[in-house]
KEVEX-559850 format. One record per residue (C-alpha): residue number from 1; x, y, z. Coordinates in nm, 4 decimals, decimal comma, padded with zeros to 6 digits. Layout:
REM KEVEX-559850
<node n="NUM" x="X" y="Y" z="Z"/>
...
//
This chain:
REM KEVEX-559850
<node n="1" x="14,7299" y="21,1494" z="-17,1781"/>
<node n="2" x="14,7071" y="21,4344" z="-16,9186"/>
<node n="3" x="14,8239" y="21,6915" z="-16,9937"/>
<node n="4" x="14,8019" y="21,6694" z="-17,3778"/>
<node n="5" x="15,0435" y="21,8339" z="-17,6149"/>
<node n="6" x="14,9623" y="22,1710" z="-17,7594"/>
<node n="7" x="14,7991" y="22,1578" z="-18,1029"/>
<node n="8" x="14,9767" y="22,4063" z="-18,3162"/>
<node n="9" x="15,0956" y="22,5004" z="-18,6584"/>
<node n="10" x="15,4772" y="22,4889" z="-18,6776"/>
<node n="11" x="15,5258" y="22,5898" z="-19,0383"/>
<node n="12" x="15,2820" y="22,6929" z="-19,3131"/>
<node n="13" x="15,3813" y="22,6181" z="-19,6792"/>
<node n="14" x="15,2105" y="22,6930" z="-20,0095"/>
<node n="15" x="14,9910" y="22,3820" z="-20,0169"/>
<node n="16" x="15,0596" y="22,2157" z="-19,6829"/>
<node n="17" x="15,1501" y="22,2788" z="-19,3202"/>
<node n="18" x="15,3700" y="22,1224" z="-19,0540"/>
<node n="19" x="15,1591" y="22,0732" z="-18,7379"/>
<node n="20" x="15,1839" y="21,9196" z="-18,3896"/>
<node n="21" x="14,8837" y="21,7165" z="-18,2830"/>
<node n="22" x="14,7511" y="21,6548" z="-17,9321"/>
<node n="23" x="14,9536" y="21,3365" z="-17,9001"/>
<node n="24" x="15,2751" y="21,5114" z="-17,9778"/>
<node n="25" x="15,3221" y="21,3896" z="-18,3391"/>
<node n="26" x="15,4681" y="21,6332" z="-18,5859"/>
<node n="27" x="15,3318" y="21,5747" z="-18,9306"/>
<node n="28" x="15,2575" y="21,7430" z="-19,2610"/>
<node n="29" x="14,9009" y="21,7790" z="-19,3766"/>
<node n="30" x="14,7100" y="21,9732" z="-19,6460"/>
<node n="31" x="14,6188" y="22,3395" z="-19,5800"/>
<node n="32" x="14,2550" y="22,2353" z="-19,6295"/>
<node n="33" x="14,2562" y="22,0739" z="-19,2869"/>
<node n="34" x="14,3131" y="22,1899" z="-18,9272"/>
<node n="35" x="14,4588" y="21,9953" z="-18,6305"/>
<node n="36" x="14,1032" y="21,9315" z="-18,5166"/>
<node n="37" x="14,0749" y="21,6772" z="-18,7972"/>
<node n="38" x="14,3648" y="21,4803" z="-18,6484"/>
<node n="39" x="14,2016" y="21,4771" z="-18,3104"/>
<node n="40" x="13,8459" y="21,3891" z="-18,3944"/>
<node n="41" x="13,8795" y="21,2010" z="-18,7359"/>
<node n="42" x="13,6218" y="21,4296" z="-18,8927"/>
<node n="43" x="13,7579" y="21,3047" z="-19,2320"/>
<node n="44" x="14,0469" y="21,0845" z="-19,3367"/>
<node n="45" x="14,3574" y="21,2993" z="-19,3504"/>
<node n="46" x="14,6585" y="21,1843" z="-19,5431"/>
<node n="47" x="14,9661" y="21,2969" z="-19,3538"/>
<node n="48" x="15,3459" y="21,2658" z="-19,3766"/>
<node n="49" x="15,5012" y="21,1753" z="-19,0440"/>
<node n="50" x="15,7911" y="21,4032" z="-18,9588"/>
<node n="51" x="15,8617" y="21,3118" z="-18,5906"/>
<node n="52" x="15,6979" y="21,0998" z="-18,3242"/>
<node n="53" x="15,6954" y="21,2053" z="-17,9604"/>
<node n="54" x="15,9150" y="20,9308" z="-17,8227"/>
<node n="55" x="16,2414" y="20,8720" z="-18,0158"/>
<node n="56" x="16,4924" y="20,8835" z="-17,7286"/>
<node n="57" x="16,5125" y="20,7886" z="-17,3615"/>
<node n="58" x="16,4803" y="21,1572" z="-17,2815"/>
<node n="59" x="16,1541" y="21,1760" z="-17,4755"/>
<node n="60" x="16,0227" y="20,8812" z="-17,2822"/>
<node n="61" x="16,1100" y="21,0444" z="-16,9477"/>
<node n="62" x="15,8827" y="21,3382" z="-17,0384"/>
<node n="63" x="15,6049" y="21,1253" z="-17,1923"/>
<node n="64" x="15,5451" y="20,9003" z="-16,8952"/>
<node n="65" x="15,4840" y="21,2058" z="-16,6695"/>
<node n="66" x="15,1576" y="21,2475" z="-16,8739"/>
<node n="67" x="15,0170" y="20,9181" z="-16,7444"/>
<node n="68" x="14,9388" y="20,9255" z="-16,3753"/>
<node n="69" x="14,6847" y="20,6529" z="-16,2881"/>
<node n="70" x="14,6132" y="20,8033" z="-15,9555"/>
<node n="71" x="14,5120" y="21,1439" z="-16,1007"/>
<node n="72" x="14,1601" y="21,2359" z="-15,9561"/>
<node n="73" x="14,0529" y="21,3416" z="-16,3050"/>
<node n="74" x="14,0715" y="20,9896" z="-16,4353"/>
<node n="75" x="13,7419" y="20,9115" z="-16,2567"/>
<node n="76" x="13,4170" y="21,1085" z="-16,2508"/>
<node n="77" x="13,3526" y="21,3467" z="-15,9643"/>
<node n="78" x="13,1223" y="21,0970" z="-15,7899"/>
<node n="79" x="13,2531" y="20,7539" z="-15,8964"/>
<node n="80" x="13,0349" y="20,5684" z="-15,6446"/>
<node n="81" x="12,7135" y="20,7141" z="-15,7849"/>
<node n="82" x="12,8411" y="20,6647" z="-16,1406"/>
<node n="83" x="12,9100" y="20,3007" z="-16,0644"/>
<node n="84" x="12,5660" y="20,2477" z="-15,9203"/>
<node n="85" x="12,4015" y="20,4015" z="-16,2229"/>
<node n="86" x="12,6096" y="20,1828" z="-16,4547"/>
<node n="87" x="12,5299" y="19,8672" z="-16,2583"/>
<node n="88" x="12,1577" y="19,9337" z="-16,2654"/>
<node n="89" x="12,1470" y="20,0003" z="-16,6359"/>
<node n="90" x="12,0344" y="19,7348" z="-16,8750"/>
<node n="91" x="12,2770" y="19,8645" z="-17,1360"/>
<node n="92" x="12,5739" y="19,6513" z="-17,2393"/>
<node n="93" x="12,8671" y="19,8601" z="-17,1162"/>
<node n="94" x="13,2448" y="19,8323" z="-17,0822"/>
<node n="95" x="13,5790" y="19,9936" z="-17,1132"/>
<node n="96" x="13,8270" y="20,0061" z="-17,3997"/>
<node n="97" x="14,1856" y="20,1043" z="-17,4124"/>
<node n="98" x="14,5094" y="20,0479" z="-17,6211"/>
<node n="99" x="14,7016" y="19,7257" z="-17,5909"/>
<node n="100" x="15,0827" y="19,7524" z="-17,5420"/>
<node n="101" x="15,1706" y="19,7160" z="-17,9134"/>
<node n="102" x="14,9242" y="19,9902" z="-18,0125"/>
<node n="103" x="15,0250" y="20,2249" z="-17,7366"/>
<node n="104" x="15,4005" y="20,1989" z="-17,7999"/>
<node n="105" x="15,3244" y="20,2613" z="-18,1662"/>
<node n="106" x="15,1329" y="20,5782" z="-18,0639"/>
<node n="107" x="15,4444" y="20,6959" z="-17,8830"/>
<node n="108" x="15,7225" y="20,5836" z="-18,1121"/>
<node n="109" x="15,5641" y="20,5483" z="-18,4594"/>
<node n="110" x="15,5391" y="20,2232" z="-18,6332"/>
<node n="111" x="15,8790" y="20,2085" z="-18,8073"/>
<node n="112" x="16,0650" y="20,3307" z="-18,4928"/>
<node n="113" x="15,8823" y="20,0800" z="-18,2780"/>
<node n="114" x="15,9787" y="19,7874" z="-18,5021"/>
<node n="115" x="16,3427" y="19,8972" z="-18,4986"/>
<node n="116" x="16,3413" y="19,9592" z="-18,1208"/>
<node n="117" x="16,2652" y="19,5939" z="-18,0605"/>
<node n="118" x="16,6182" y="19,5265" z="-18,1860"/>
<node n="119" x="16,8031" y="19,8534" z="-18,1294"/>
<node n="120" x="16,6560" y="19,9723" z="-17,7964"/>
<node n="121" x="16,5264" y="19,6561" z="-17,6171"/>
<node n="122" x="16,5803" y="19,8148" z="-17,2743"/>
<node n="123" x="16,3582" y="20,1076" z="-17,3721"/>
<node n="124" x="16,0917" y="19,8696" z="-17,5142"/>
<node n="125" x="16,0901" y="19,6732" z="-17,1850"/>
<node n="126" x="16,0530" y="19,9831" z="-16,9766"/>
<node n="127" x="15,7686" y="20,1174" z="-17,1819"/>
<node n="128" x="15,5920" y="19,7838" z="-17,1862"/>
<node n="129" x="15,6195" y="19,7456" z="-16,8052"/>
<node n="130" x="15,5006" y="20,1056" z="-16,7586"/>
<node n="131" x="15,1901" y="20,0528" z="-16,9666"/>
<node n="132" x="15,1154" y="19,7212" z="-16,7995"/>
<node n="133" x="15,1138" y="19,8730" z="-16,4542"/>
<node n="134" x="14,9348" y="20,1941" z="-16,5657"/>
<node n="135" x="14,6435" y="20,0048" z="-16,7176"/>
<node n="136" x="14,6375" y="19,7555" z="-16,4370"/>
<node n="137" x="14,5885" y="20,0399" z="-16,1856"/>
<node n="138" x="14,3120" y="20,2003" z="-16,3931"/>
<node n="139" x="14,1370" y="19,8623" z="-16,4102"/>
<node n="140" x="14,1601" y="19,8238" z="-16,0276"/>
<node n="141" x="14,0331" y="20,1722" z="-15,9667"/>
<node n="142" x="13,7377" y="20,1206" z="-16,1997"/>
<node n="143" x="13,6464" y="19,7846" z="-16,0595"/>
<node n="144" x="13,6198" y="19,9412" z="-15,7093"/>
<node n="145" x="13,2974" y="20,1122" z="-15,8253"/>
<node n="146" x="13,1565" y="19,8938" z="-16,1048"/>
<node n="147" x="13,1875" y="19,5696" z="-16,2907"/>
<node n="148" x="13,1527" y="19,6332" z="-16,6645"/>
<node n="149" x="13,0229" y="19,3718" z="-16,9094"/>
<node n="150" x="13,3433" y="19,3742" z="-17,1081"/>
<node n="151" x="13,6946" y="19,4980" z="-17,1384"/>
<node n="152" x="13,8222" y="19,5563" z="-17,4945"/>
<node n="153" x="14,1805" y="19,6070" z="-17,6088"/>
<node n="154" x="14,2856" y="19,7594" z="-17,9470"/>
<node n="155" x="14,6089" y="19,6358" z="-18,1012"/>
<node n="156" x="14,5837" y="19,6342" z="-18,4802"/>
<node n="157" x="14,9007" y="19,4371" z="-18,5084"/>
<node n="158" x="14,8656" y="19,2379" z="-18,8257"/>
<node n="159" x="14,9215" y="19,2773" z="-19,1977"/>
<node n="160" x="14,7286" y="19,0976" z="-19,4686"/>
<node n="161" x="14,9262" y="18,7716" z="-19,4271"/>
<node n="162" x="15,1192" y="18,7866" z="-19,1070"/>
<node n="163" x="15,1408" y="18,9719" z="-18,7695"/>
<node n="164" x="15,3482" y="19,2861" z="-18,7561"/>
<node n="165" x="15,5867" y="19,1196" z="-18,5059"/>
<node n="166" x="15,6490" y="18,7496" z="-18,4958"/>
<node n="167" x="15,4360" y="18,5260" z="-18,2615"/>
<node n="168" x="15,7652" y="18,4581" z="-18,0735"/>
<node n="169" x="15,8029" y="18,8277" z="-18,0051"/>
<node n="170" x="15,4442" y="18,8633" z="-17,9163"/>
<node n="171" x="15,4758" y="18,5851" z="-17,6630"/>
<node n="172" x="15,7824" y="18,7417" z="-17,5149"/>
<node n="173" x="15,6731" y="19,1036" z="-17,4911"/>
<node n="174" x="15,2883" y="19,1086" z="-17,5038"/>
<node n="175" x="15,1592" y="18,7810" z="-17,3557"/>
<node n="176" x="15,2766" y="18,8587" z="-16,9967"/>
<node n="177" x="15,0921" y="19,1904" z="-17,0070"/>
<node n="178" x="14,7734" y="19,0382" z="-17,1473"/>
<node n="179" x="14,7854" y="18,7714" z="-16,8736"/>
<node n="180" x="14,8440" y="19,0292" z="-16,6014"/>
<node n="181" x="14,5405" y="19,2302" z="-16,7061"/>
<node n="182" x="14,3355" y="18,9133" z="-16,7511"/>
<node n="183" x="14,3914" y="18,8094" z="-16,3965"/>
<node n="184" x="14,2546" y="19,1472" z="-16,2713"/>
<node n="185" x="13,9618" y="19,1327" z="-16,5105"/>
<node n="186" x="13,8659" y="18,7695" z="-16,4084"/>
<node n="187" x="13,8947" y="18,8548" z="-16,0322"/>
<node n="188" x="13,6499" y="19,1357" z="-16,0864"/>
<node n="189" x="13,4029" y="18,8941" z="-16,2536"/>
<node n="190" x="13,4060" y="19,0691" z="-16,5942"/>
<node n="191" x="13,2964" y="18,7947" z="-16,8401"/>
<node n="192" x="13,4337" y="18,9315" z="-17,1651"/>
<node n="193" x="13,7953" y="19,0095" z="-17,2344"/>
<node n="194" x="13,8093" y="19,1112" z="-17,5987"/>
<node n="195" x="14,0762" y="19,1917" z="-17,8574"/>
<node n="196" x="14,0590" y="19,4042" z="-18,1750"/>
<node n="197" x="14,3156" y="19,3619" z="-18,4528"/>
<node n="198" x="14,2887" y="19,4138" z="-18,8272"/>
<node n="199" x="14,4784" y="19,1879" z="-19,0683"/>
<node n="200" x="14,5521" y="18,8149" z="-19,0537"/>
<node n="201" x="14,5225" y="18,6977" z="-18,6893"/>
<node n="202" x="14,5401" y="18,3243" z="-18,7198"/>
<node n="203" x="14,8888" y="18,3013" z="-18,5707"/>
<node n="204" x="14,7910" y="18,5356" z="-18,2852"/>
<node n="205" x="14,4680" y="18,3689" z="-18,1692"/>
<node n="206" x="14,6516" y="18,0956" z="-17,9762"/>
<node n="207" x="14,8476" y="18,3581" z="-17,7849"/>
<node n="208" x="14,5261" y="18,5466" z="-17,7044"/>
<node n="209" x="14,3555" y="18,2293" z="-17,5832"/>
<node n="210" x="14,6492" y="18,1546" z="-17,3568"/>
<node n="211" x="14,6182" y="18,5063" z="-17,2139"/>
<node n="212" x="14,2525" y="18,4436" z="-17,1256"/>
<node n="213" x="14,1130" y="18,6641" z="-17,4099"/>
<node n="214" x="13,7845" y="18,5121" z="-17,5238"/>
<node n="215" x="13,6517" y="18,7372" z="-17,7994"/>
<node n="216" x="13,8197" y="18,8936" z="-18,1020"/>
<node n="217" x="13,7182" y="19,1155" z="-18,3979"/>
<node n="218" x="13,6779" y="19,2207" z="-18,6816"/>
<node n="219" x="13,8006" y="18,8944" z="-18,8618"/>
<node n="220" x="13,8707" y="19,0514" z="-19,1978"/>
<node n="221" x="13,8099" y="18,8039" z="-19,4724"/>
<node n="222" x="14,0247" y="18,9842" z="-19,7387"/>
<node n="223" x="14,3245" y="18,9294" z="-19,4966"/>
<node n="224" x="14,2810" y="18,5518" z="-19,5139"/>
<node n="225" x="14,0896" y="18,4951" z="-19,1916"/>
<node n="226" x="13,8483" y="18,2018" z="-19,2226"/>
<node n="227" x="13,6170" y="18,2018" z="-18,9266"/>
<node n="228" x="13,4833" y="17,8545" z="-19,0188"/>
<node n="229" x="13,8412" y="17,7170" z="-19,0086"/>
<node n="230" x="13,9148" y="17,9092" z="-18,6832"/>
<node n="231" x="13,6142" y="17,7451" z="-18,5175"/>
<node n="232" x="13,7344" y="17,4044" z="-18,6174"/>
<node n="233" x="14,0897" y="17,4783" z="-18,5031"/>
<node n="234" x="14,0291" y="17,6673" z="-18,1807"/>
<node n="235" x="13,6853" y="17,5289" z="-18,0856"/>
<node n="236" x="13,4833" y="17,7446" z="-17,8414"/>
<node n="237" x="13,7946" y="17,8884" z="-17,6760"/>
<node n="238" x="13,7406" y="18,2007" z="-17,8836"/>
<node n="239" x="13,4253" y="18,3865" z="-17,9772"/>
<node n="240" x="13,4083" y="18,6347" z="-18,2654"/>
<node n="241" x="13,2488" y="18,9632" z="-18,3811"/>
<node n="242" x="13,2498" y="19,0717" z="-18,7464"/>
<node n="243" x="13,3621" y="18,8180" z="-19,0090"/>
<node n="244" x="13,1207" y="18,9014" z="-19,2892"/>
<node n="245" x="13,3229" y="18,9921" z="-19,6015"/>
<node n="246" x="13,2608" y="19,3574" z="-19,6925"/>
<node n="247" x="13,3240" y="19,2781" z="-20,0592"/>
<node n="248" x="13,0039" y="19,0665" z="-20,0452"/>
<node n="249" x="12,8151" y="19,3737" z="-19,9245"/>
<node n="250" x="12,9485" y="19,5629" z="-20,2203"/>
<node n="251" x="12,8447" y="19,3126" z="-20,4885"/>
<node n="252" x="12,5291" y="19,1980" z="-20,3199"/>
<node n="253" x="12,3062" y="18,9332" z="-20,4759"/>
<node n="254" x="12,4517" y="18,5874" z="-20,5098"/>
<node n="255" x="12,7822" y="18,6860" z="-20,3541"/>
<node n="256" x="12,6382" y="18,8048" z="-20,0227"/>
<node n="257" x="12,4022" y="18,5081" z="-20,0177"/>
<node n="258" x="12,7070" y="18,2714" z="-20,0545"/>
<node n="259" x="12,8864" y="18,4669" z="-19,7765"/>
<node n="260" x="12,6078" y="18,4214" z="-19,5291"/>
<node n="261" x="12,5764" y="18,0532" z="-19,6217"/>
<node n="262" x="12,9487" y="18,0180" z="-19,5622"/>
<node n="263" x="12,9139" y="18,1550" z="-19,2118"/>
<node n="264" x="12,6003" y="17,9570" z="-19,1115"/>
<node n="265" x="12,7858" y="17,6701" z="-18,9380"/>
<node n="266" x="12,9524" y="17,9117" z="-18,6945"/>
<node n="267" x="12,6290" y="18,1137" z="-18,6536"/>
<node n="268" x="12,4512" y="17,7919" z="-18,5533"/>
<node n="269" x="12,7398" y="17,6907" z="-18,3217"/>
<node n="270" x="12,7209" y="18,0156" z="-18,1263"/>
<node n="271" x="12,9834" y="18,2451" z="-17,9819"/>
<node n="272" x="12,9680" y="18,4646" z="-18,2939"/>
<node n="273" x="12,8100" y="18,8017" z="-18,3579"/>
<node n="274" x="12,8215" y="18,8374" z="-18,7371"/>
<node n="275" x="12,8633" y="19,1817" z="-18,8884"/>
<node n="276" x="13,0654" y="19,3631" z="-19,1550"/>
<node n="277" x="13,4362" y="19,2758" z="-19,1047"/>
<node n="278" x="13,5252" y="19,6418" z="-19,0365"/>
<node n="279" x="13,3722" y="19,9749" z="-19,1177"/>
<node n="280" x="13,1141" y="19,9688" z="-19,3956"/>
<node n="281" x="13,2750" y="20,1196" z="-19,7061"/>
<node n="282" x="13,1096" y="20,4182" z="-19,8745"/>
<node n="283" x="13,0570" y="20,2376" z="-20,2094"/>
<node n="284" x="12,8110" y="19,9795" z="-20,0702"/>
<node n="285" x="12,4632" y="20,0694" z="-20,1988"/>
<node n="286" x="12,1724" y="20,1168" z="-19,9615"/>
<node n="287" x="11,9827" y="19,8409" z="-20,1464"/>
<node n="288" x="12,2631" y="19,5855" z="-20,1080"/>
<node n="289" x="12,3054" y="19,6803" z="-19,7339"/>
<node n="290" x="11,9306" y="19,6272" z="-19,6675"/>
<node n="291" x="11,9411" y="19,2935" z="-19,8416"/>
<node n="292" x="12,2464" y="19,1913" z="-19,6380"/>
<node n="293" x="12,0720" y="19,2771" z="-19,3177"/>
<node n="294" x="11,7680" y="19,0753" z="-19,4191"/>
<node n="295" x="11,9773" y="18,7712" z="-19,4973"/>
<node n="296" x="12,1622" y="18,8089" z="-19,1717"/>
<node n="297" x="11,8441" y="18,8505" z="-18,9689"/>
<node n="298" x="11,7138" y="18,5254" z="-19,1160"/>
<node n="299" x="12,0350" y="18,3328" z="-19,0565"/>
<node n="300" x="12,0526" y="18,4519" z="-18,6889"/>
<node n="301" x="11,6851" y="18,3851" z="-18,6179"/>
<node n="302" x="11,5655" y="18,7424" z="-18,5831"/>
<node n="303" x="11,3055" y="18,6982" z="-18,8535"/>
//
């Protein structure tokens, strides 16, 4: 987003404040925090959403002016040299951006977005098409100078048991966008087209495979994802990152041993980088984490 919204305090109360963040959201947070916490995730900040930046067609007209894919500032000052440096590097490098569901949620808010699919379908279609073309152009501009090792989308579009919109709606609204980007990515010779979504993703994986996406993460076990079952169902059409139940890390001992044994068939089959199935919670002891890494190192052949 260029330019960003002004970060400011709109109203200060006894114990809280109404603020506007850099993305244009108006929300209420505790007085112990500043808007900087909302920008940089210095700490988890509980907030009450008051207003999202896109709630009307007029809001959208103003928002899309902040996304110009041709703006010179979207690339470094010397993109040719930056590209050469990246290509010579032995580091694994890539680019990440929001998928269409995530980005529309950033603009509209989750509840509004879900309602807009029914109440404002024309607006939804216009925003989807805009984001499709915007990202496509950024991909094309980037690939003029370098070919990254991966392109990674963030969607976070699933609850514990189901996706946040139906697979039918995902096929209608999201699949054409994923395919369009995938064609550009494959033409550039980028080998990895990856997807991130929390929650249960079993009903979304077939859509992602159809779109040409070939890696997904973090495969949260508590949400009902069974990576062993996924491998049997989808074969080697999808690779995975994550998938190790964080609850096993917490309890350690026999539970984490059983968890690593559960995953060994997929580890042996390949196309799987096992790790904690999201961020490592604060209540996992150092001793248990060290034991987990030892077990994982053995299972993957590192030691």
